[in-house]
PAGUTOR-666687 format. One record per residue: residue in one letter; x, y, z of N, C-alpha, C, O in turn. Coordinates in steps of 0.05 Angstrom, whole numbers, plus 5000, padded with zeros to 4 digits. Example, Ala and Ser with C-alpha at 12.3 -4.5 7.8 and 13.67 -1.06 7.14 Angstrom:
! residues 2
A526448865156524649105156526449345156528549345169 S525749555142527349795143525850015157526850235161 
! end
This chain:
! residues 66
M338116645751334316605766335216975781336917065796 K333017055768333117305788332417395818330417385833 I335217505820333117655850332517895850334518045850 E330518005852329118225865329218455887327418455904 I331118635886331218715925330619035933331819215922 E329619065943328919325954329019395977327919255995 Q330319595982329919756010327619766016325819755999 E326919786052325019826050324420126073326320206086 S323020196075323320536091324020486113324520686125 D324420196131325820276148328720166157329520086178 G330220206130332020106121333019796116335119706107 R330619666126332019366117331819286094331419476078 W331919026081332319016059330918836056329718736076 I330418706025328818566025330418466001332218585989 A329118215996329818055958328317855960328417785984 E326717705947326717485931326017425904326417575885 I325017215904326017075873324516875860324116625862 P323717095845320017075843320416825818318116755813 D322116685804322216355798321416135827320815895826 L321716265842321415975856320616185894321616285914 P318016115880314316225898316716235934318616095939 G315916375946315616275985319316385982320216326004 V321516485967324916515969324416795977323516995965 L324916755992323617075999325617246030325317056046 A326817416041329817426060328617786062327617976049 Y329517686090330018056090332918136109333117966126 G335018326111337318296115337918586120336318736110 E340218726138342018896155341619166129340719396126 S343318886107344918936078343918846052342318656049 R344718966037345218876003346818616015345718456030 A348518596008350218376022349218166033349417936023 A348018236058346618066079343317986055341817786055 V343318056050341318006053339617676017338017496012 V342617886003343717675977344117485987342617285984 A346017486001347017116015345317026031344916776033 K343617236048341016976056339116916033338116696039 V338016986009336316935993337816745980337116505982 E340116815966341616615949341016285970339416095970 T343416385987342116136017339415946013339015716005 L338416086019335015856012333315885989330815895992 A335015885958334015815935336315525929336115335914 L338015615946339915305937338615215947337715045932 R336915205985336014915999333314895987332314675991 V331715065974330114985965329914705936328814485936 I331314815918331814705898333214455903332614235892 A335214485920336214095925333714005946334113785957 D330814175952329614015972328113935941328113695935 R327014115921324913945900326013835886324413725871 L329213765878329713635871330213225886329513025873 E331013235905330313065929327812895925327712655920 H325613095929322512975922321612925896319212845892 G323112965877322412835845320313135836318813125816 E320513365853319513525835319813835810318313995800 T320613825810320914035776321814325783320414525788 V324114315782325314615788325914785773326914675753 P325915185769325415255748327815225725329715145738 E328615245699329915245677331715505685330915715695 M333915435677336915715684338915735656340115575642 A338615965656342016025629343616045652345915955650 E342716175684345416215704344416195726342016155726 L345416205746344916075777342616375786340316385795 F344316565780343316835802343616985782345516965767 A341617145781342517455778343017695801343217495816 V343317825811343418005820344118305804345918355788 P342018505815342618715793343018915805341319015820 A345919045800348019225797346319445826347419655833 
! end
């Protein structure tokens, strides 16, 4: 799953996973926001599986841009 990361004008970082609508996180650093969005994504995937919902097909779990 592709993670999109941007730094806001106030210095905060924002990351989201477009394949999982609503999976969005803010953090004080790039590393912190990546950890937060990955954690949230795993929780959403687990919840969907638990409830018999579909999850996006993945070639790899996370793809973090350099």
